[in-house]
C-alpha positions in Angstrom: 28.5 155.9 -104.0 26.3 152.9 -104.4 25.6 151.1 -108.0 21.9 150.2 -106.4 22.1 146.8 -108.0 20.0 145.5 -105.9 17.0 147.4 -106.7 16.8 145.3 -109.7 18.2 142.0 -108.9 20.3 140.3 -106.0 22.2 137.1 -106.1 23.2 135.3 -103.2 26.1 132.2 -104.0 26.2 129.3 -101.6 29.4 127.5 -101.7 28.6 123.7 -102.1 32.0 122.5 -100.5 32.0 118.8 -100.5 33.2 115.9 -98.7 37.2 115.9 -98.5 38.0 112.2 -97.9 41.0 111.8 -95.1 41.6 108.1 -96.5 45.1 106.8 -97.7 45.8 103.7 -99.3 49.4 105.0 -99.6 50.8 104.5 -96.4 52.2 102.2 -93.7 51.9 101.9 -89.3 54.5 100.2 -87.9 52.7 98.7 -85.2 55.0 97.3 -81.6 56.5 98.0 -78.1 57.5 101.6 -76.8 61.2 102.2 -76.8 63.1 100.1 -74.3 65.0 103.3 -72.9 61.7 104.5 -71.3 62.9 107.7 -71.4 60.5 109.0 -73.4 56.9 108.7 -73.9 56.1 108.7 -78.0 52.6 109.6 -78.8 50.6 106.2 -78.6 49.8 106.6 -82.7 52.1 109.1 -84.5 53.2 110.4 -88.1 57.1 110.5 -88.4 58.2 112.2 -91.7 61.7 110.5 -91.2 63.7 108.9 -89.2 65.4 111.5 -87.4 62.1 112.3 -86.0 61.1 108.9 -84.9 64.3 108.7 -82.8 63.7 112.2 -81.5 60.7 110.4 -80.3 62.4 107.7 -77.8 63.1 104.8 -80.8 67.1 103.8 -81.2 67.0 102.2 -84.6 70.7 100.7 -84.8 73.2 99.0 -82.1 72.5 95.9 -80.3 69.7 97.5 -77.8 67.9 98.9 -80.8 64.2 99.0 -80.5 62.2 97.0 -82.9 60.1 100.0 -83.8 63.4 102.0 -84.4 64.6 99.5 -86.6 61.4 98.6 -88.9 61.6 102.7 -89.6 64.8 102.7 -90.3 64.2 100.1 -93.1 61.2 102.1 -94.2 62.9 105.0 -94.8 65.6 103.6 -96.2 63.3 102.5 -99.2 63.8 104.7 -102.6 61.6 106.7 -103.4 61.7 107.2 -99.0 57.9 107.4 -97.7 56.6 110.3 -97.2 55.6 110.1 -93.7 55.4 106.5 -91.9 52.5 105.5 -88.7 53.9 104.4 -85.3 51.1 102.7 -83.0 52.8 102.2 -79.9 51.7 99.2 -77.4 50.8 100.4 -74.1 51.5 98.9 -71.2 48.1 96.6 -69.8 45.4 97.9 -67.5 47.1 94.6 -65.3 50.8 95.9 -65.8 49.6 99.3 -64.4 47.6 98.0 -61.4 51.1 95.6 -61.1 53.6 98.7 -60.7 50.9 100.2 -58.2 51.3 97.0 -56.1 55.1 96.7 -56.3 55.3 100.1 -56.0 53.5 99.7 -52.3 54.7 96.6 -51.0 58.5 97.8 -52.0 57.6 100.5 -49.5 55.8 99.1 -46.9 59.2 96.2 -47.1 61.7 99.6 -47.2 59.3 101.1 -44.1 59.7 97.5 -42.0 61.8 94.6 -43.0 65.6 95.0 -41.3 64.6 98.0 -39.6 63.6 97.3 -35.8 66.1 97.9 -33.5 65.3 94.3 -31.6 66.0 92.0 -34.9 68.1 89.5 -33.9 69.4 86.6 -35.5 70.0 87.4 -39.0 70.7 90.5 -41.5 68.9 91.4 -43.9 68.7 93.2 -47.1 66.4 94.5 -49.8 67.2 95.5 -53.6 64.1 97.2 -55.1 65.6 96.6 -58.4 65.7 92.5 -58.5 63.2 92.3 -55.7 65.0 90.2 -53.6 65.0 89.8 -50.2 68.0 88.5 -49.0 68.8 87.5 -45.6 72.0 86.1 -43.8 71.3 83.8 -40.6 73.5 84.8 -37.3 72.3 81.5 -35.8 69.2 79.3 -35.8 66.8 80.0 -37.7 64.4 79.6 -34.5 66.4 82.2 -33.7 65.5 85.3 -35.6 63.0 87.8 -34.5 61.6 91.0 -35.1 62.2 91.0 -39.0 59.4 93.0 -39.3 57.6 90.6 -41.8 54.6 90.8 -39.9 53.8 94.4 -40.0 54.4 94.2 -43.6 51.8 91.4 -43.9 49.5 93.8 -42.1 49.8 96.5 -44.7 49.4 94.4 -47.6 46.1 92.9 -45.8 44.7 96.9 -45.2 46.2 97.4 -49.1 43.7 94.5 -50.5 46.8 92.2 -51.4 47.0 88.8 -50.7 50.5 87.0 -50.0 51.0 83.3 -50.1 54.4 81.1 -50.3 54.1 78.0 -52.5 50.6 78.4 -53.1 50.0 78.4 -49.3 47.9 81.7 -48.4 50.2 83.7 -45.8 48.2 86.2 -43.4 50.5 85.9 -40.2 54.0 85.2 -39.1 52.3 82.2 -37.7 50.9 81.3 -41.1 54.6 81.4 -42.8 55.6 79.0 -40.5 53.0 76.5 -41.8 54.7 76.6 -45.4 57.2 73.6 -46.5 59.9 76.8 -47.3 59.9 77.1 -43.6 60.6 73.6 -42.7 63.3 73.7 -45.1 65.0 76.8 -43.8 64.4 75.8 -40.0 66.4 72.4 -40.0 69.2 74.3 -42.3 72.9 74.3 -40.7 75.7 76.5 -41.4 77.0 73.9 -43.6 74.0 73.6 -46.0 73.9 75.5 -49.2 71.4 78.7 -48.7 67.1 78.1 -48.9 65.3 79.8 -51.9 61.7 80.5 -52.1 59.4 83.3 -53.6 56.4 85.3 -51.8 53.8 86.3 -54.2 51.8 89.0 -53.9 48.0 89.2 -55.6 45.7 91.7 -56.0 42.3 91.8 -58.1 43.0 93.4 -61.3 47.1 92.8 -61.3 49.4 90.5 -62.3 50.7 88.0 -59.5 54.1 89.9 -58.3 56.8 87.5 -56.9 59.5 88.5 -54.6 62.4 86.3 -54.2 63.7 85.4 -50.6 67.4 83.8 -50.1 68.2 82.6 -46.7 72.1 81.4 -45.7 74.5 81.1 -43.3 77.7 83.2 -43.6 80.9 81.7 -44.7 83.2 80.8 -41.6 85.0 83.5 -39.6 82.9 86.0 -41.7 80.1 88.2 -40.0 76.1 87.7 -40.7 76.1 90.9 -43.3 73.6 90.6 -45.6 74.4 91.3 -48.9 72.7 91.4 -53.1 73.7 90.3 -55.9 71.4 92.1 -58.6 69.4 89.9 -60.8 66.0 90.4 -62.8 63.0 89.7 -60.8 61.2 86.7 -61.0 58.8 88.3 -63.1 58.0 92.0 -64.3 53.8 91.5 -64.9 54.5 95.4 -64.4 56.1 95.2 -68.3 53.3 93.2 -69.9 51.4 95.2 -72.6 48.2 95.3 -74.3 47.1 92.9 -76.7 48.2 93.5 -80.7 44.1 94.2 -81.0 43.8 97.0 -78.6 46.4 98.9 -80.1 45.3 98.0 -83.4 41.7 99.3 -82.2 42.9 102.6 -81.2 45.1 103.0 -84.3 42.0 102.5 -86.7 40.8 106.2 -84.9 43.5 107.8 -87.0 43.2 108.0 -90.7 45.8 107.9 -93.2 47.4 104.7 -93.2 46.6 101.5 -95.1 48.8 98.1 -94.4 49.9 97.7 -91.1 53.1 95.7 -90.6 54.3 94.3 -86.9 57.1 95.0 -85.3 58.8 93.4 -82.5 55.5 91.2 -82.2 55.5 87.4 -80.8 54.1 85.5 -83.4 51.8 83.4 -81.7 49.8 86.7 -82.2 49.9 86.8 -85.8 46.9 85.1 -86.9 45.1 87.1 -84.1 45.9 90.1 -86.4 45.4 89.1 -89.4 41.9 88.2 -88.5 40.9 91.7 -86.5 42.4 93.2 -90.1 40.3 91.1 -92.3 37.6 93.3 -90.9 38.5 96.2 -91.5 39.2 97.8 -95.2 42.9 97.5 -94.2 46.0 94.8 -94.8 48.4 93.5 -92.6 52.0 92.4 -93.1 54.3 90.3 -90.9 57.7 88.6 -91.3 57.8 85.1 -92.0 60.8 83.1 -90.0 59.6 79.9 -88.7 58.0 78.8 -91.4 60.4 76.0 -92.2 61.7 72.9 -89.7 64.1 73.9 -87.3 67.9 73.9 -88.3 68.4 70.0 -88.1 64.8 69.1 -87.6 62.1 67.5 -89.9 58.6 67.9 -90.7 57.3 64.1 -89.4 56.1 62.0 -92.8 53.2 63.5 -94.1 53.5 66.9 -92.6 53.5 70.1 -94.5 57.1 70.9 -95.1 56.0 74.7 -94.5 53.7 75.8 -91.9 52.7 79.6 -91.9 52.6 81.5 -88.7 49.3 82.6 -90.3 46.7 80.3 -92.1 46.2 80.4 -95.7 41.9 81.9 -95.2 43.3 85.5 -95.1 43.0 87.4 -98.2 43.8 90.7 -96.3 47.3 89.6 -94.8 50.7 89.3 -96.7 54.0 86.8 -95.4 56.8 87.9 -96.4 60.3 85.0 -95.6 62.7 86.9 -93.9 65.7 84.7 -93.3 68.7 84.3 -95.9 68.8 80.9 -95.6 65.9 78.1 -94.0 69.0 76.7 -92.0 70.2 80.2 -90.7 69.9 80.6 -86.5 67.5 83.2 -85.4 70.6 85.3 -83.7 72.3 85.4 -87.1 69.2 86.6 -89.1 70.6 90.5 -90.1 68.5 92.7 -88.1 66.8 94.6 -91.2 65.4 91.0 -92.4 63.6 90.8 -89.7 61.7 93.8 -90.9 61.2 92.6 -94.3 57.7 92.8 -94.3 58.1 96.8 -93.5 60.5 97.1 -96.6 57.7 95.1 -98.8 55.3 97.2 -98.0 57.3 101.0 -98.1 58.6 100.3 -101.6 55.0 99.0 -103.1 52.6 101.7 -101.5 55.2 104.0 -103.1 53.4 103.3 -106.9 49.8 104.2 -106.4 46.8 102.1 -106.2 46.0 99.8 -109.6 49.3 101.4 -111.5 51.5 98.3 -109.7 51.8 95.1 -108.9 53.2 93.7 -106.0 55.7 91.8 -107.2 59.1 92.5 -108.8 59.9 95.0 -106.6 63.9 95.7 -105.6 64.1 96.1 -101.6 67.0 98.6 -99.7 68.8 97.6 -96.9 67.2 93.9 -96.9 69.6 90.5 -97.7 68.2 89.1 -100.4 66.9 84.8 -99.7 69.5 81.8 -100.9 66.7 79.5 -101.7 66.6 76.1 -103.5 63.9 75.8 -106.1 62.2 73.2 -104.0 61.6 75.8 -101.1 60.0 78.6 -103.5 57.9 76.6 -104.5 56.9 75.9 -101.1 56.8 79.3 -100.2 54.8 79.7 -103.3 52.2 77.2 -102.4 51.4 78.7 -99.5 51.5 82.2 -100.9 54.3 83.6 -99.0 56.2 86.2 -100.5 60.4 86.3 -100.9 63.1 88.3 -102.2 65.7 86.7 -104.1 68.3 87.0 -106.2 67.4 87.0 -110.2 70.7 87.7 -112.7 72.0 90.9 -110.8 69.0 92.1 -109.1 67.3 91.9 -106.0 63.6 91.6 -106.1 60.3 90.2 -104.5 58.6 87.3 -105.8 55.2 86.4 -105.7 53.1 89.5 -104.6 50.1 87.4 -103.1 48.1 87.8 -99.6 48.2 84.1 -97.8 44.5 83.6 -99.0 45.9 83.2 -102.3 44.7 86.8 -103.8 46.9 89.3 -105.2 47.9 92.1 -102.8 47.9 94.2 -105.5 44.3 93.6 -106.6 43.0 93.9 -103.0 44.6 97.2 -102.3 42.7 98.3 -105.7 39.7 97.0 -104.8 39.2 99.0 -101.7 40.8 102.2 -103.8 37.9 101.5 -105.8 35.4 101.1 -103.5 36.2 104.3 -101.7 36.1 106.5 -104.7 33.1 105.2 -106.1 31.5 106.0 -102.4 33.1 109.6 -102.4 31.5 110.8 -105.8 28.4 109.7 -105.1 28.1 110.9 -101.6 29.3 113.9 -102.8 26.8 114.1 -105.4 24.0 113.8 -102.7 25.4 116.5 -100.4 26.4 119.5 -103.0 23.0 119.2 -104.6 19.9 120.4 -102.8 18.6 117.2 -103.9 19.1 114.1 -106.7 15.1 113.8 -108.1 14.1 110.2 -107.8 13.4 110.2 -111.5 15.6 108.9 -114.7 17.6 112.0 -114.9 18.5 111.8 -111.3 19.1 108.0 -111.4 21.4 109.0 -114.3 23.5 111.3 -112.0 23.8 108.9 -109.8 24.6 106.1 -113.1 27.8 109.1 -114.1 29.3 109.2 -110.6 30.1 105.7 -111.4 31.1 105.6 -114.5 33.7 108.9 -113.5 35.2 106.6 -110.9 35.0 103.5 -113.0 37.1 105.7 -115.7 39.4 107.0 -113.0 40.2 103.1 -112.1 41.1 102.8 -115.8 43.5 106.2 -115.8 45.1 104.5 -112.8 45.6 101.4 -114.6 43.8 98.7 -112.2 40.5 98.8 -114.9 41.1 97.7 -118.8 40.6 100.1 -121.3 38.6 99.5 -123.9 39.9 96.3 -126.4 38.6 94.6 -129.2 38.5 90.6 -130.3 39.8 89.2 -133.9 36.8 89.9 -135.4 36.6 93.2 -134.8 33.9 93.4 -131.5 34.3 95.7 -128.7 35.4 94.4 -125.7 34.3 97.2 -123.1 36.7 97.8 -119.4 33.6 98.4 -117.7 29.7 98.5 -118.0 27.0 100.0 -115.5 23.4 99.5 -115.3 20.7 101.5 -113.3 17.2 100.5 -112.8 14.9 102.8 -115.1 12.2 105.0 -112.5 9.3 103.8 -114.2 10.7 100.0 -113.5 10.3 101.0 -109.5 7.4 101.2 -107.1 5.8 103.5 -105.4 7.3 101.8 -102.1 10.6 102.0 -103.2 10.4 105.5 -104.7 8.8 106.7 -101.2 11.8 104.9 -98.8 13.9 107.0 -101.0 16.7 104.4 -101.6 18.1 103.7 -105.1 19.4 100.0 -105.7 19.5 98.1 -108.7 22.5 99.8 -109.5 25.0 97.9 -110.7 28.9 97.7 -112.8 30.8 95.0 -113.9 34.8 96.1 -114.7 37.8 94.4 -116.1 40.8 94.4 -114.0 43.9 95.2 -116.1 45.6 92.1 -113.6 49.6 92.6 -114.5 51.9 89.9 -116.2 54.2 87.6 -113.8 55.5 85.6 -116.4 55.9 84.7 -119.9 56.2 81.8 -122.0 58.3 82.3 -125.5 58.7 79.9 -127.8 59.9 80.1 -131.1 62.6 78.2 -133.9 65.5 79.1 -135.7 65.1 78.2 -139.7 66.9 79.4 -142.9 63.8 80.6 -144.4 60.4 81.8 -143.1 
């Protein structure tokens, strides 16, 4: 039987659901090339909870054939505490590479169909290696006696596909065109005792990279029948394997929330500055391993030239460089594979501490061999705001903790965290209330969210607590100010935009060096 409450009172309850933010300041993203094996296609941007998941995606993490991303992931998950998750962004093939692969496929098909397949082929034997993209021709007599090779048909087929064929820069559309090239002049004068003649045939098509085919023409050894053979070798070029630019990969990775620091793995150092410039426009950070800032072993900088030249200029405040060699004279091939990804270890260890609670220096790293640096070398690295990993006492720790622009990395991270936290609180104020009036009480609600965020910053350890000077005067950790409603014009209120809300907060900072002095006496 009903209670009949609705006859007297009705109650409707609306759930004011706040916005849930997916922004994270605790996770790293490794960016690099796809697995070398190519047996599996990992997600172009994926999240992995352990090394096994990374290996299941096709990345090899150990051994001579290890993938850069696989080794970097191994280094990340080796840190203690272990990251709960690691993001990986895989570089795709460039659009030109995809087009080049199509050109190769069609050109190979035309060669297989026509070259050396005619019953009336005379004057030579021909073999084609698809893997090497190489035509091996063994002459039976003078080159002028070679007929019906099938090259004329190949040229016609490629022309129909919109491809351009050239030899030594000269466009070749017919066999007659080829006879006007220097390559033909060279082989037409060949005799049985001459060395082999080599040249390349280049196939081009709009939107694709130039594809080169090797041609080797020779006479057989004395008394040996003319049978062509192919010695397998890498192709002259590999435009079908060219990867997209790092900026393209980053743009795709930015579409996934949850990561904060991008770490390069297997990326050519010539792209580091480009990556740094891109990341500077985002509320993210970038970390790379610096290997080549000191002069190469046996070489010296010119007089007056900087003795340390980083891969990235000192104008970026969101980029960290981590020096990776054990010694400045260490050869590249002697660097431990994990040290190539010291940036990953540095970031994985640092981000395990919540924003505001940490300093980015003095962290122990697993799997990374410390550098043995002289006092001068450490000073030179510090002057360029590069981080390094050395032994202090019996403990291996990171030193410096700065971005290449000279700001402390943990300060940049805390600033980003505080901005996001304050924005989220104010946005949820507007979302969860029917309205915030443009009155002193409404403005105070906004101020309260600012104060709540700043107090959270104090709790996190990023903002200093209230302190007192020697005279007992209070030094607040932060102050806020908002305008009075009466001080705002009618047009400002009509715009429904509240401005002039300000705060100032003191960073708690961190102590990285302590100077202690004293004396020993017989009495105080």
